[in-house]
C-alpha positions in Angstrom: 0.0 0.0 0.0 1.3 3.4 -0.9 0.7 6.8 0.7 -1.6 7.6 -2.3 -3.9 4.7 -1.3 -4.4 6.4 2.1 -5.8 9.6 0.6 -9.5 10.1 1.5 -12.2 9.4 -1.1 -13.2 13.1 -0.9 -10.6 15.8 -0.3 -11.8 19.2 0.8 -9.4 22.0 1.4 -10.5 25.3 2.9 -7.3 27.0 3.9 -7.2 30.7 3.2 -3.8 32.3 3.6 -1.4 34.0 1.4 0.0 30.6 0.4 -3.4 28.9 -0.2 -3.4 28.8 -4.0 -0.1 26.7 -4.3 -1.5 24.4 -1.6 -4.9 24.2 -3.2 -3.4 23.4 -6.6 -1.1 20.7 -5.1 -4.0 19.0 -3.3 -6.2 19.2 -6.4 -3.5 17.8 -8.6 -2.5 15.0 -6.2 -6.0 14.1 -5.4 -7.4 14.0 -8.9 -4.3 12.0 -10.1 -5.4 9.3 -7.7 -9.0 9.2 -8.7 -10.3 11.4 -5.9 -13.0 14.1 -6.1 -11.5 17.4 -4.9 -12.8 20.8 -3.9 -9.8 23.1 -3.2 -10.2 26.8 -2.4 -7.3 29.1 -3.3 -6.5 32.7 -2.7 -8.6 35.8 -3.3 -8.3 39.5 -4.2 -11.8 40.9 -4.0 -12.7 44.1 -5.8 -15.4 46.6 -5.2 -16.4 49.1 -7.9 -18.0 52.4 -7.0 -19.6 54.3 -9.8 -20.3 58.1 -9.7 -24.1 57.5 -9.4 -23.7 55.3 -6.3 -24.7 56.4 -2.8 -21.3 57.3 -1.5 -22.2 57.1 2.2 -23.6 53.6 1.6 -20.4 52.6 -0.4 -18.1 54.1 2.3 -19.9 52.1 5.0 -19.6 48.9 2.9 -15.9 49.4 2.2 -15.1 49.8 5.9 -17.2 46.9 6.9 -16.0 44.6 4.1 -12.4 45.7 4.3 -11.8 45.6 8.0 -14.3 43.2 9.4 -12.5 40.2 11.1 -9.3 42.3 10.8 -9.4 41.6 7.0 -8.7 37.9 7.7 -11.4 36.3 5.7 -11.5 35.1 2.1 -14.4 37.4 1.1 -12.8 40.6 2.5 -12.8 43.6 0.1 -9.2 44.6 -0.5 -9.3 46.6 -3.7 -11.8 49.5 -4.1 -12.1 50.7 -7.7 -13.1 54.3 -7.6 -14.0 56.3 -10.7 -11.7 59.3 -10.5 -14.4 62.0 -10.4 -15.7 60.7 -7.0 -12.5 59.2 -5.6 -11.5 62.1 -3.4 -14.9 62.4 -1.8 -15.2 58.7 -1.3 -11.7 58.4 0.3 -12.6 61.3 2.7 -15.8 59.4 3.7 -13.9 56.2 4.3 -11.1 57.9 6.2 -13.7 59.6 8.4 -15.2 56.3 9.3 -11.8 54.6 9.9 -11.0 57.2 12.5 -13.8 55.9 14.7 -12.7 52.3 14.6 -11.1 50.8 17.7 -8.5 48.0 17.5 -7.8 46.0 20.6 -8.1 42.8 22.6 -11.9 43.2 23.3 -11.7 43.8 27.0 -12.7 47.4 26.5 -14.8 47.0 23.4 -13.4 47.2 19.9 -14.2 46.9 16.3 -11.1 44.9 15.3 -9.2 42.3 17.2 -5.6 41.0 16.8 -4.0 39.4 13.8 -4.0 35.6 14.2 -0.2 35.2 14.6 3.0 37.2 14.9 4.1 35.9 11.5 0.9 37.0 9.9 1.2 40.4 11.6 4.8 40.8 10.3 3.7 39.8 6.8 1.0 42.4 6.7 3.4 45.1 8.0 5.8 44.0 5.2 3.1 44.6 2.6 2.4 48.1 4.0 6.1 48.9 3.7 6.2 47.5 0.2 3.2 49.7 -0.8 5.0 52.8 0.5 8.2 51.7 -1.3 6.3 51.2 -4.5 4.9 54.7 -4.5 1.3 54.2 -3.3 -0.1 57.0 -1.2 -0.6 55.9 2.4 -3.7 57.7 3.6 -4.2 55.9 6.9 -1.2 54.0 8.5 -2.4 51.0 10.6 1.1 50.7 12.1 0.5 53.8 14.1 -2.9 52.8 15.5 -3.5 53.1 19.2 -4.5 49.7 20.6 -7.2 49.3 23.3 -7.0 46.8 26.2 -4.3 45.4 28.5 -3.4 42.2 26.8 -0.5 41.7 24.5 -1.3 40.7 20.9 -0.4 40.9 17.3 -2.1 44.1 16.2 -2.3 46.0 13.0 -4.8 48.8 12.6 -7.0 49.6 9.6 -4.8 50.8 6.7 -5.8 52.7 3.6 -3.8 53.2 0.4 -4.7 55.5 -2.5 -3.3 55.7 -6.1 -2.4 52.0 -6.2 -1.3 50.6 -9.6 -1.8 47.0 -10.8 1.9 46.1 -10.7 2.2 46.7 -6.9 2.2 43.7 -4.6 -0.5 45.3 -2.5 -2.7 45.0 -5.5 -1.6 41.6 -6.9 -1.3 39.6 -3.7 -3.8 38.5 -1.1 -2.6 40.3 2.0 -5.2 38.7 4.4 -5.2 41.6 6.7 -6.8 45.0 7.3 -5.4 46.8 4.3 -7.7 48.5 1.8 -6.3 49.8 -1.5 -7.8 52.4 -3.8 -7.2 52.0 -7.5 -8.5 54.9 -9.5 -10.1 54.3 -12.9 -11.2 56.7 -15.6 -14.0 54.6 -17.2 -16.4 51.8 -16.5 -14.7 49.5 -19.1 -11.4 50.0 -17.3 -12.9 49.1 -14.0 -14.6 46.0 -15.5 -11.3 44.8 -16.9 -9.4 44.9 -13.6 -11.2 42.1 -11.7 -11.7 40.2 -14.9 -8.0 40.2 -15.7 -6.8 39.5 -12.1 -5.5 35.9 -11.6 -8.0 35.5 -8.7 -11.7 35.3 -9.4 -13.3 34.9 -6.0 -15.7 37.8 -5.2 -16.5 41.2 -6.6 -19.1 44.0 -5.9 -20.5 46.9 -7.8 -22.1 50.0 -6.3 -24.5 51.8 -8.6 -28.1 53.0 -9.0 -28.2 52.0 -12.7 -29.8 48.6 -13.2 -28.6 48.3 -16.8 -25.0 48.9 -15.8 -25.3 46.4 -12.9 -26.7 43.7 -15.3 -23.9 44.3 -17.7 -21.3 44.0 -15.0 -22.8 40.8 -13.6 -22.9 39.3 -17.0 -19.4 40.2 -18.2 -17.1 40.2 -15.1 -15.0 37.0 -14.9 -15.5 36.4 -11.1 -17.4 33.6 -9.4 -19.4 35.5 -6.8 -20.8 39.0 -7.7 -22.6 41.5 -5.4 -24.8 44.4 -6.6 -24.7 46.9 -3.8 -23.7 44.0 -1.6 -20.1 44.2 -0.5 -19.5 40.6 0.5 -21.5 38.4 -2.0 -21.6 35.2 -0.1 -24.6 33.3 -1.3 -27.2 31.7 0.9 -26.7 28.1 1.7 -28.8 26.7 -1.1 -26.7 28.4 -3.8 -23.2 27.3 -4.7 -20.3 29.2 -3.2 -16.9 29.4 -4.9 -14.5 31.5 -6.9 -13.1 31.1 -10.4 -9.6 31.0 -11.8 -6.9 30.6 -9.1 -9.5 31.1 -6.4 -10.8 27.5 -6.7 -9.9 24.2 -8.1 -12.5 21.5 -8.9 -15.6 21.2 -11.1 -18.1 21.6 -8.3 -18.5 24.5 -5.8 -19.6 24.4 -2.2 -23.2 24.6 -0.7 -26.5 24.0 -2.5 -27.0 21.4 -5.2 -23.3 21.3 -6.0 -22.5 20.1 -2.5 -25.0 17.3 -2.8 -23.4 16.3 -6.1 -19.9 16.4 -4.6 -20.8 14.1 -1.7 -23.0 11.8 -3.7 -22.1 8.7 -5.7 -24.9 8.3 -8.2 -26.6 4.9 -8.8 -28.7 4.6 -11.9 -31.4 1.9 -12.1 -33.2 1.0 -15.3 -36.2 -1.3 -14.7 -39.2 -2.7 -16.7 -41.9 -4.9 -15.4 -43.0 -7.5 -18.0 -46.6 -7.7 -19.0 -46.5 -11.5 -19.1 -46.3 -11.6 -22.9 -43.0 -13.0 -24.1 -41.7 -11.1 -27.1 -38.6 -13.1 -27.8 -35.0 -12.1 -27.9 -34.0 -8.6 -29.1 -30.6 -7.3 -30.1 -31.2 -3.6 -29.7 -31.0 -1.2 -26.7 -34.4 -1.3 -25.0 -36.4 1.9 -25.2 -38.9 3.3 -22.7 -42.4 3.3 -24.2 
């Protein structure tokens, strides 16, 4: 018996860290090569597009909630905000105003954000902030300078906001998995549509607009597995499938809903016919249902 024989019949991988795509690809490749059915979730870089006709207060609330909830340590966190340049300054001001009210701490005195999961993760996030500064992005709010509430020691990084981020910067390309929100300015709707479509991850995306036609066009054309319209974290309800495209997910079936039943089900097909009592003799063709 080899180690491959010990692999489970069904492999499911839900790890979400900055290294999850290589791990997911390895598990998927190893499992399927040995005849296993695999669901393997990879990395994510979720975008949120805000158009000029959107309710900017609603969009600012959504960006803060989706960007910094759970300290940004969730696979559906919004980490890139695509702002049409004509409203970018106003939107950034509204987001910054809300960020100033957030409390980061150990929870003993009440807080909005808790600690980062490990010291290694904290150092990685700080490294990305430093890389963003070094690459020329404009650091609007520096989470490294946040005042932390409570008496316990912990691995803390405060909410961080970058503006004027370009697509070649690591803070745009990589999943940081921390409380870092980046603003990428766009001139046109088509440019904004292209960015999440062309990104190697295709997990989640959102659009904020009052225009139903634009929303339908976006939903139809964007190459991302989960799409929200005026919903910042488009996690579907349990009876719909959950899962991203491209390097965000490996496998032919997603999670939740009918896909989950298919994944965990081995289908047995039974074809039966009850004779009428009249013998028709031998036949050399595939029987048909009449």
